[in-house]
TORNUZA-163567 format. One record per residue (C-alpha): x, z, y negated; residue number from 1; residue in one letter. Coordinates in steps of 0.001 Angstrom, whole numbers. Example, Ala and Ser with C-alpha at 12.3 -4.5 7.8 and 13.67 -1.06 7.14 Angstrom:
BEGIN
+---------+---------+---------+-----+---------+
|      px |      pz |      py | num | residuo |
+---------+---------+---------+-----+---------+
|   12300 |    7800 |    4500 |   1 |       A |
|   13670 |    7140 |    1060 |   2 |       S |
+---------+---------+---------+-----+---------+
// end
This chain:
BEGIN
+---------+---------+---------+-----+---------+
|      px |      pz |      py | num | residuo |
+---------+---------+---------+-----+---------+
|   89001 |  -26401 | -113082 |   1 |       M |
|   89370 |  -26045 | -109403 |   2 |       L |
|   86255 |  -28001 | -108736 |   3 |       A |
|   87989 |  -30759 | -110870 |   4 |       E |
|   91253 |  -30234 | -109192 |   5 |       A |
|   89745 |  -30621 | -105827 |   6 |       K |
|   87875 |  -33874 | -106886 |   7 |       K |
|   91293 |  -35241 | -108227 |   8 |       N |
|   92799 |  -34407 | -104938 |   9 |       Y |
|   90038 |  -36051 | -102781 |  10 |       Q |
|   90339 |  -39219 | -104930 |  11 |       L |
|   94115 |  -39757 | -104101 |  12 |       H |
|   93641 |  -38929 | -100738 |  13 |       Q |
|   90682 |  -40587 |  -99602 |  14 |       N |
|   90521 |  -44082 | -100997 |  15 |       S |
|   91275 |  -46431 | -103944 |  16 |       E |
|   89268 |  -46805 | -107484 |  17 |       A |
|   86550 |  -49137 | -107419 |  18 |       R |
|   85448 |  -51432 | -110763 |  19 |       K |
|   81947 |  -50987 | -111685 |  20 |       H |
|   81176 |  -54001 | -114219 |  21 |       F |
|   78612 |  -53699 | -116796 |  22 |       V |
|   78985 |  -56922 | -118674 |  23 |       E |
|   77468 |  -59475 | -120936 |  24 |       K |
|   74429 |  -57251 | -122181 |  25 |       H |
|   72780 |  -57504 | -125624 |  26 |       T |
|   70969 |  -54452 | -127240 |  27 |       G |
|   71002 |  -52277 | -124150 |  28 |       L |
|   70962 |  -48547 | -124175 |  29 |       T |
|   71898 |  -47274 | -120694 |  30 |       Q |
|   72709 |  -44101 | -119390 |  31 |       Y |
|   75130 |  -43437 | -116251 |  32 |       F |
|   74185 |  -40442 | -114176 |  33 |       K |
|   76153 |  -39328 | -110941 |  34 |       E |
|   73561 |  -41238 | -108696 |  35 |       E |
|   73695 |  -44406 | -110654 |  36 |       D |
|   77408 |  -44841 | -110197 |  37 |       L |
|   77891 |  -47445 | -106917 |  38 |       P |
|   81045 |  -45424 | -105831 |  39 |       H |
|   80353 |  -42110 | -107087 |  40 |       K |
|   83673 |  -40383 | -108286 |  41 |       E |
|   85581 |  -43513 | -107219 |  42 |       K |
|   84199 |  -45593 | -109750 |  43 |       T |
|   85923 |  -47298 | -112665 |  44 |       V |
|   83585 |  -47970 | -115381 |  45 |       L |
|   84356 |  -51458 | -116634 |  46 |       Y |
|   82710 |  -52712 | -119851 |  47 |       F |
|   83129 |  -56196 | -120741 |  48 |       K |
|   81522 |  -58719 | -123334 |  49 |       R |
|   78796 |  -56369 | -124498 |  50 |       N |
|   77279 |  -56416 | -127727 |  51 |       Q |
|   75260 |  -54240 | -129837 |  52 |       D |
|   75021 |  -51486 | -126890 |  53 |       C |
|   74934 |  -47848 | -126216 |  54 |       K |
|   76144 |  -46401 | -123180 |  55 |       F |
|   76182 |  -42876 | -122281 |  56 |       I |
|   78162 |  -41140 | -119211 |  57 |       L |
|   75837 |  -38111 | -118629 |  58 |       E |
|   76955 |  -34798 | -117749 |  59 |       K |
|   77799 |  -34040 | -114018 |  60 |       G |
|   78914 |  -37564 | -113501 |  61 |       A |
|   82389 |  -38232 | -112256 |  62 |       Y |
|   84054 |  -41816 | -112887 |  63 |       I |
|   88000 |  -42331 | -112636 |  64 |       I |
|   88436 |  -43956 | -115964 |  65 |       K |
|   86749 |  -46197 | -118745 |  66 |       I |
|   87483 |  -49627 | -119494 |  67 |       L |
|   86431 |  -51496 | -122422 |  68 |       I |
|   87477 |  -55196 | -123034 |  69 |       E |
|   85636 |  -57735 | -125801 |  70 |       N |
|   82812 |  -55495 | -126771 |  71 |       C |
|   81282 |  -56020 | -130156 |  72 |       T |
|   79177 |  -53441 | -132050 |  73 |       N |
|   78795 |  -50707 | -129211 |  74 |       C |
|   78953 |  -46957 | -128590 |  75 |       T |
|   80302 |  -45098 | -126056 |  76 |       F |
|   79308 |  -41452 | -125567 |  77 |       T |
|   81342 |  -39704 | -122874 |  78 |       L |
|   79818 |  -36274 | -121533 |  79 |       N |
|   80513 |  -36661 | -117734 |  80 |       G |
|   84045 |  -36081 | -116382 |  81 |       T |
|   86837 |  -38692 | -116666 |  82 |       V |
|   89343 |  -37703 | -113649 |  83 |       L |
|   92228 |  -39393 | -115135 |  84 |       T |
|   91189 |  -38247 | -118747 |  85 |       S |
|   91845 |  -42185 | -119638 |  86 |       T |
|   90387 |  -44851 | -121703 |  87 |       A |
|   91595 |  -48270 | -122423 |  88 |       E |
|   90063 |  -50404 | -125035 |  89 |       I |
|   91316 |  -53849 | -125938 |  90 |       W |
|   90015 |  -57082 | -127485 |  91 |       E |
|   86922 |  -55534 | -129054 |  92 |       S |
|   85340 |  -55215 | -132709 |  93 |       K |
|   83461 |  -52239 | -134287 |  94 |       N |
|   83499 |  -49753 | -131429 |  95 |       I |
|   82810 |  -45875 | -131604 |  96 |       T |
|   83715 |  -43631 | -128817 |  97 |       V |
|   82247 |  -39881 | -128746 |  98 |       N |
|   84583 |  -38274 | -126315 |  99 |       A |
|   82752 |  -35001 | -125652 | 100 |       N |
|   85241 |  -34732 | -122593 | 101 |       T |
|   88490 |  -34641 | -121645 | 102 |       K |
|   89950 |  -38157 | -122583 | 103 |       V |
|   93696 |  -37029 | -122734 | 104 |       K |
|   95257 |  -40558 | -123148 | 105 |       T |
|   93642 |  -43372 | -125216 | 106 |       L |
|   95113 |  -46944 | -125079 | 107 |       Q |
|   94023 |  -49182 | -127809 | 108 |       L |
|   94913 |  -52802 | -128362 | 109 |       D |
|   93998 |  -55704 | -130466 | 110 |       L |
|   90825 |  -54301 | -131863 | 111 |       C |
|   89148 |  -54108 | -135400 | 112 |       H |
|   87241 |  -51060 | -136500 | 113 |       D |
|   87518 |  -48666 | -134069 | 114 |       M |
|   86121 |  -44913 | -134390 | 115 |       T |
|   87236 |  -42115 | -132061 | 116 |       V |
|   85496 |  -38663 | -132385 | 117 |       R |
|   86555 |  -35931 | -130070 | 118 |       Y |
|   84301 |  -32904 | -129738 | 119 |       L |
|   87183 |  -30645 | -129121 | 120 |       R |
|   90976 |  -31211 | -130068 | 121 |       A |
|   92369 |  -29721 | -126867 | 122 |       S |
|   90618 |  -32779 | -124960 | 123 |       D |
|   93268 |  -35040 | -126654 | 124 |       F |
|   96871 |  -35675 | -125890 | 125 |       E |
|   98101 |  -38846 | -126581 | 126 |       T |
|   96921 |  -42150 | -128455 | 127 |       M |
|   98884 |  -45503 | -128198 | 128 |       V |
|   97851 |  -48396 | -130132 | 129 |       Q |
|   99145 |  -51802 | -130914 | 130 |       A |
|   97313 |  -54410 | -133555 | 131 |       G |
|   94675 |  -51999 | -134507 | 132 |       I |
|   93081 |  -52955 | -137729 | 133 |       Y |
|   91102 |  -49730 | -139074 | 134 |       G |
|   91106 |  -46949 | -136833 | 135 |       L |
|   89373 |  -43533 | -137500 | 136 |       N |
|   90388 |  -40522 | -135160 | 137 |       L |
|   88524 |  -37039 | -135962 | 138 |       S |
|   88133 |  -33739 | -134038 | 139 |       F |
|   84791 |  -32263 | -134884 | 140 |       I |
|   85961 |  -28654 | -134057 | 141 |       D |
|   88953 |  -28664 | -136258 | 142 |       T |
|   87776 |  -31006 | -138821 | 143 |       R |
|   91039 |  -32969 | -138574 | 144 |       E |
|   90753 |  -36755 | -139287 | 145 |       T |
|   93392 |  -39537 | -139047 | 146 |       L |
|   92980 |  -43179 | -140824 | 147 |       Q |
|   95374 |  -45511 | -139462 | 148 |       T |
|   96008 |  -49044 | -138213 | 149 |       G |
|   98147 |  -51845 | -138366 | 150 |       Y |
|   97640 |  -52427 | -141921 | 151 |       D |
|   98523 |  -48768 | -142757 | 152 |       I |
|  101306 |  -48778 | -140417 | 153 |       L |
|  102854 |  -51899 | -141979 | 154 |       K |
|  103551 |  -50362 | -145384 | 155 |       Q |
|  106046 |  -47893 | -143710 | 156 |       E |
|  107144 |  -50435 | -140733 | 157 |       H |
|  107473 |  -53869 | -142752 | 158 |       T |
|  109032 |  -55380 | -139505 | 159 |       D |
|  106210 |  -54609 | -136706 | 160 |       I |
|  104373 |  -57295 | -134869 | 161 |       D |
|  100858 |  -56585 | -133997 | 162 |       D |
|  101081 |  -57937 | -130816 | 163 |       K |
|  104178 |  -56206 | -129578 | 164 |       T |
|  104986 |  -53009 | -131541 | 165 |       D |
|  103282 |  -49853 | -130046 | 166 |       Q |
|  102347 |  -46405 | -132050 | 167 |       F |
|  101714 |  -43198 | -130330 | 168 |       I |
|   99651 |  -40335 | -132011 | 169 |       T |
|   99974 |  -36757 | -130645 | 170 |       R |
|   99567 |  -33489 | -132146 | 171 |       F |
|  103635 |  -32072 | -133047 | 172 |       I |
|  103689 |  -28674 | -133990 | 173 |       D |
|   99972 |  -28699 | -134649 | 174 |       G |
|   99583 |  -31669 | -136922 | 175 |       K |
|   98528 |  -35052 | -135983 | 176 |       L |
|  101993 |  -37410 | -135999 | 177 |       L |
|  101869 |  -41318 | -135584 | 178 |       T |
|  105310 |  -42798 | -134553 | 179 |       E |
|  106647 |  -46202 | -133707 | 180 |       R |
|  107436 |  -46169 | -129753 | 181 |       I |
|  111075 |  -47583 | -129098 | 182 |       I |
|  112563 |  -48660 | -126099 | 183 |       R |
|  115761 |  -47267 | -124631 | 184 |       L |
|  118394 |  -49464 | -122647 | 185 |       A |
|  116617 |  -48644 | -119232 | 186 |       N |
|  113053 |  -49409 | -121055 | 187 |       D |
|  112145 |  -46014 | -121222 | 188 |       F |
|  109557 |  -45336 | -124104 | 189 |       P |
|  110525 |  -43033 | -126663 | 190 |       T |
|  110325 |  -42374 | -130532 | 191 |       T |
|  113432 |  -42226 | -133272 | 192 |       E |
|  112536 |  -38502 | -133607 | 193 |       R |
|  112661 |  -37735 | -129798 | 194 |       E |
|  115891 |  -39780 | -129451 | 195 |       Q |
|  117505 |  -38016 | -132300 | 196 |       R |
|  116559 |  -34743 | -131168 | 197 |       E |
|  117360 |  -35491 | -127781 | 198 |       F |
|  121112 |  -36763 | -128750 | 199 |       I |
|  121412 |  -33639 | -131230 | 200 |       E |
|  120617 |  -31265 | -128344 | 201 |       K |
|  122982 |  -33053 | -126001 | 202 |       S |
|  125660 |  -32518 | -128807 | 203 |       T |
|  125254 |  -29012 | -129337 | 204 |       K |
|  125080 |  -28219 | -125230 | 205 |       N |
|  128091 |  -30009 | -124660 | 206 |       A |
|  129882 |  -28537 | -127560 | 207 |       K |
|  128897 |  -25098 | -126541 | 208 |       A |
|  129947 |  -25977 | -122975 | 209 |       A |
|  133197 |  -27114 | -124109 | 210 |       E |
|  133848 |  -24049 | -126405 | 211 |       E |
|  133163 |  -21573 | -123422 | 212 |       A |
|  135527 |  -23283 | -121306 | 213 |       T |
|  138327 |  -23251 | -123914 | 214 |       R |
|  137465 |  -19298 | -124656 | 215 |       K |
|  137706 |  -18746 | -121091 | 216 |       L |
|  141464 |  -20375 | -120785 | 217 |       L |
|  142614 |  -18322 | -124022 | 218 |       D |
|  141236 |  -15037 | -122432 | 219 |       S |
|  142744 |  -12347 | -120521 | 220 |       A |
|  140969 |  -13654 | -117372 | 221 |       L |
|  142285 |  -17330 | -118230 | 222 |       G |
|  146169 |  -15972 | -117934 | 223 |       S |
|  145294 |  -15067 | -114662 | 224 |       K |
|  144231 |  -18380 | -113242 | 225 |       V |
|  146575 |  -20243 | -111084 | 226 |       N |
|  147933 |  -23375 | -112681 | 227 |       A |
|  145965 |  -25770 | -110358 | 228 |       T |
|  142431 |  -24036 | -111427 | 229 |       D |
|  143871 |  -23855 | -115028 | 230 |       K |
|  144613 |  -27620 | -114927 | 231 |       E |
|  140937 |  -28206 | -113760 | 232 |       K |
|  139385 |  -26075 | -116463 | 233 |       L |
|  141275 |  -28014 | -119086 | 234 |       D |
|  139917 |  -30986 | -117799 | 235 |       E |
|  136697 |  -29921 | -118083 | 236 |       L |
|  136989 |  -28635 | -121484 | 237 |       S |
|  138292 |  -32401 | -122341 | 238 |       K |
|  135355 |  -33524 | -120682 | 239 |       H |
|  132648 |  -31330 | -122660 | 240 |       H |
|  134409 |  -32206 | -125497 | 241 |       K |
|  134250 |  -36140 | -125070 | 242 |       Q |
|  130696 |  -35674 | -124279 | 243 |       Q |
|  129953 |  -34181 | -127474 | 244 |       A |
|  131862 |  -36922 | -129330 | 245 |       E |
|  129923 |  -39520 | -127388 | 246 |       D |
|  126886 |  -37650 | -128295 | 247 |       A |
|  127649 |  -37663 | -132022 | 248 |       T |
|  128559 |  -41156 | -132111 | 249 |       G |
|  125200 |  -42301 | -130468 | 250 |       Q |
|  123527 |  -40954 | -133644 | 251 |       L |
|  124375 |  -43951 | -135382 | 252 |       S |
|  123461 |  -46451 | -133005 | 253 |       F |
|  119583 |  -45696 | -132739 | 254 |       V |
|  118665 |  -48896 | -134855 | 255 |       G |
|  116589 |  -51717 | -133466 | 256 |       K |
|  119214 |  -54416 | -132941 | 257 |       E |
|  121503 |  -52147 | -130837 | 258 |       E |
|  118299 |  -51078 | -128796 | 259 |       R |
|  117174 |  -54512 | -127909 | 260 |       D |
|  120714 |  -55492 | -127253 | 261 |       A |
|  121097 |  -52867 | -124671 | 262 |       A |
|  117516 |  -53504 | -123061 | 263 |       R |
|  118581 |  -57155 | -123036 | 264 |       G |
|  121488 |  -56108 | -120882 | 265 |       E |
|  119469 |  -53682 | -118891 | 266 |       Y |
|  117122 |  -56512 | -117959 | 267 |       K |
|  119684 |  -59041 | -117182 | 268 |       K |
|  121407 |  -56649 | -115111 | 269 |       K |
|  118035 |  -55866 | -113296 | 270 |       A |
|  117682 |  -59902 | -112759 | 271 |       G |
|  120819 |  -60078 | -111079 | 272 |       N |
|  120288 |  -57382 | -108617 | 273 |       E |
|  116870 |  -58999 | -107805 | 274 |       A |
|  118254 |  -62280 | -107326 | 275 |       F |
|  121068 |  -60823 | -105219 | 276 |       S |
|  118168 |  -59163 | -102956 | 277 |       D |
|  116471 |  -62557 | -102874 | 278 |       G |
|  113788 |  -61401 | -104965 | 279 |       N |
|  113748 |  -64876 | -107057 | 280 |       F |
|  110116 |  -64403 | -108700 | 281 |       K |
|  111210 |  -60707 | -109969 | 282 |       Q |
|  114555 |  -62144 | -111227 | 283 |       A |
|  112936 |  -64703 | -113252 | 284 |       A |
|  110744 |  -62032 | -114871 | 285 |       V |
|  113672 |  -60060 | -115959 | 286 |       F |
|  115671 |  -62979 | -116873 | 287 |       Y |
|  112656 |  -64057 | -119027 | 288 |       T |
|  112459 |  -60153 | -120600 | 289 |       E |
|  116392 |  -60323 | -121261 | 290 |       A |
|  116029 |  -63836 | -123084 | 291 |       I |
|  113293 |  -62418 | -125348 | 292 |       H |
|  115666 |  -59380 | -126576 | 293 |       L |
|  118853 |  -61977 | -126237 | 294 |       L |
|  117415 |  -65171 | -127118 | 295 |       P |
|  121196 |  -66579 | -127698 | 296 |       D |
|  122697 |  -65376 | -124281 | 297 |       N |
|  123329 |  -68450 | -122434 | 298 |       Y |
|  123954 |  -66329 | -119226 | 299 |       L |
|  120175 |  -65322 | -119190 | 300 |       C |
|  119038 |  -69097 | -119240 | 301 |       Y |
|  121535 |  -70296 | -116547 | 302 |       S |
|  120604 |  -67575 | -114274 | 303 |       N |
|  116933 |  -68129 | -114598 | 304 |       R |
|  117505 |  -71779 | -114003 | 305 |       S |
|  118911 |  -70571 | -110730 | 306 |       A |
|  115881 |  -68717 | -110207 | 307 |       C |
|  113599 |  -71902 | -110820 | 308 |       W |
|  115849 |  -74035 | -108289 | 309 |       L |
|  115227 |  -71381 | -105648 | 310 |       K |
|  111388 |  -71314 | -106300 | 311 |       L |
|  111089 |  -75134 | -106350 | 312 |       G |
|  110372 |  -75173 | -110159 | 313 |       E |
|  113151 |  -78033 | -110751 | 314 |       H |
|  111456 |  -78947 | -114409 | 315 |       E |
|  111705 |  -75346 | -115825 | 316 |       K |
|  115195 |  -75221 | -113911 | 317 |       A |
|  116339 |  -78431 | -116206 | 318 |       L |
|  114777 |  -76938 | -119155 | 319 |       A |
|  116911 |  -73829 | -118947 | 320 |       D |
|  119777 |  -75602 | -118104 | 321 |       A |
|  119569 |  -77528 | -121110 | 322 |       D |
|  119008 |  -74423 | -123180 | 323 |       A |
|  122259 |  -72724 | -121675 | 324 |       C |
|  124281 |  -75828 | -122729 | 325 |       I |
|  122979 |  -76191 | -125893 | 326 |       A |
|  124288 |  -72504 | -126506 | 327 |       I |
|  127628 |  -72867 | -124845 | 328 |       K |
|  128544 |  -76438 | -124538 | 329 |       E |
|  131457 |  -75687 | -122050 | 330 |       D |
|  129809 |  -73533 | -119682 | 331 |       F |
|  130683 |  -74969 | -115931 | 332 |       V |
|  127579 |  -73366 | -114391 | 333 |       K |
|  125119 |  -74901 | -117002 | 334 |       G |
|  126168 |  -78458 | -116300 | 335 |       Y |
|  126233 |  -77700 | -112538 | 336 |       F |
|  122582 |  -76267 | -112378 | 337 |       R |
|  121399 |  -79211 | -114894 | 338 |       R |
|  123025 |  -81538 | -112304 | 339 |       G |
|  121019 |  -79576 | -109259 | 340 |       L |
|  118079 |  -80057 | -111102 | 341 |       S |
|  118122 |  -83344 | -111610 | 342 |       L |
|  119264 |  -84088 | -108143 | 343 |       H |
|  115859 |  -82373 | -107257 | 344 |       A |
|  113968 |  -84310 | -109657 | 345 |       L |
|  115772 |  -87570 | -107811 | 346 |       H |
|  117083 |  -88553 | -110842 | 347 |       R |
|  120321 |  -89191 | -109215 | 348 |       Y |
|  122718 |  -91219 | -111643 | 349 |       P |
|  121698 |  -88520 | -114260 | 350 |       D |
|  122629 |  -85657 | -111882 | 351 |       A |
|  126334 |  -87453 | -111322 | 352 |       V |
|  126654 |  -87545 | -114710 | 353 |       K |
|  126222 |  -83649 | -115202 | 354 |       S |
|  128240 |  -83058 | -112427 | 355 |       F |
|  130799 |  -85198 | -113946 | 356 |       D |
|  130757 |  -83122 | -117275 | 357 |       R |
|  131060 |  -79771 | -115107 | 358 |       A |
|  134133 |  -81402 | -112990 | 359 |       L |
|  135883 |  -82099 | -116295 | 360 |       A |
|  135603 |  -78468 | -117279 | 361 |       L |
|  136832 |  -77485 | -113845 | 362 |       D |
|  138715 |  -80041 | -112227 | 363 |       P |
|  139265 |  -77998 | -109014 | 364 |       N |
|  135629 |  -76697 | -108308 | 365 |       N |
|  135270 |  -77942 | -104614 | 366 |       K |
|  131455 |  -77338 | -104860 | 367 |       Q |
|  130939 |  -79815 | -107874 | 368 |       V |
|  132886 |  -82423 | -106119 | 369 |       L |
|  130751 |  -82042 | -103267 | 370 |       D |
|  127616 |  -82525 | -105620 | 371 |       A |
|  128889 |  -85776 | -107209 | 372 |       I |
|  129676 |  -87341 | -103367 | 373 |       K |
|  126065 |  -86328 | -102268 | 374 |       L |
|  124467 |  -87605 | -105674 | 375 |       S |
|  126476 |  -90556 | -105710 | 376 |       E |
|  125299 |  -91610 | -102132 | 377 |       Y |
|  121538 |  -90523 | -102881 | 378 |       M |
|  122080 |  -92769 | -106167 | 379 |       A |
|  123286 |  -95807 | -104253 | 380 |       A |
|  120459 |  -95661 | -101590 | 381 |       K |
|  117666 |  -95264 | -104198 | 382 |       Q |
|  119158 |  -98365 | -105903 | 383 |       Q |
|  119193 | -100302 | -102354 | 384 |       E |
|  115729 |  -99028 | -101693 | 385 |       E |
|  114672 | -100369 | -105239 | 386 |       E |
|  116637 | -103794 | -104531 | 387 |       R |
|  114605 | -103851 | -101112 | 388 |       K |
|  111509 | -103140 | -102910 | 389 |       A |
|  111591 | -105652 | -105383 | 390 |       S |
|  112471 | -108602 | -102835 | 391 |       Y |
|  109455 | -107659 | -100716 | 392 |       S |
+---------+---------+---------+-----+---------+
// end
């Protein structure tokens, strides 16, 4: 354990991981010993587009982690040390992993027919899956097995999507438990069970604090507290009581719609902050995530349109301004940003029309008035240039 800890420390202190690709092989059997790894313990083994192969990481060999992408009918036997205890597998078919070492974290995405065998249950902690059709997880020492996958999970969770919904499998109270991952308002991943347990614990703690404060006020000691401190204790008691009521109320708001709405607002706020900091690309990413969660929120489209304008993506800015107006027909900024997009695309007469619509909604908007004047000037100039060109 000490030797492994030292290697982990040296790994983080000395250099970054380096990927070693093993790709496009058919019918190959390959052993990886310590001397075979190009970067020694700094190597990330990346298997890609292999078929009908067997790969064995020998005991005594150290790698950072293992990545498996788009492989078919392959077996991976891990006897050596995986320093991060992480394996990621995606877009693969008929894959067998024999984990004879610590692989604490498994990430599986968009695969068919997966078999994962652990020599020891103690070498496993977490498996996260999304879009896995046919998965067998087993532990030799405890003889425990789990048959899971999208088709099985769909029976209990009828609304899931195989490309976006994730499930986490862990030992909970000594038994394997698979739960759907949900995202809180701040995008923190958890499960409904954990969220409910946290709320219930928060409720219990708040009620206990409120009761303790109230008992103190009603006790003989409380009678000796001066008026100012007594008032503070009374406020503290009310605060704890409100906390308990708020936590209890949250128990009825753990549904997917409520979570998505809260996450959407969180992403929109993050977009606003990124935009204020001048990070327009990141802001566009946040607004895109917000739109996915809040498809009818006109402000998200309007704000992303502003990002595209800053980034010079004028066609995208126009499309988002149109989407914004389609949702809210009387939104001034929607028409204003549509006008700016059209102006940037040199469609000056159309820009004037959009600005006119914005002005009709907000007659005293000086910014819109200035934009109309500039677009009218550019439209006239463009028309004159076209007239001269037609004569020549």
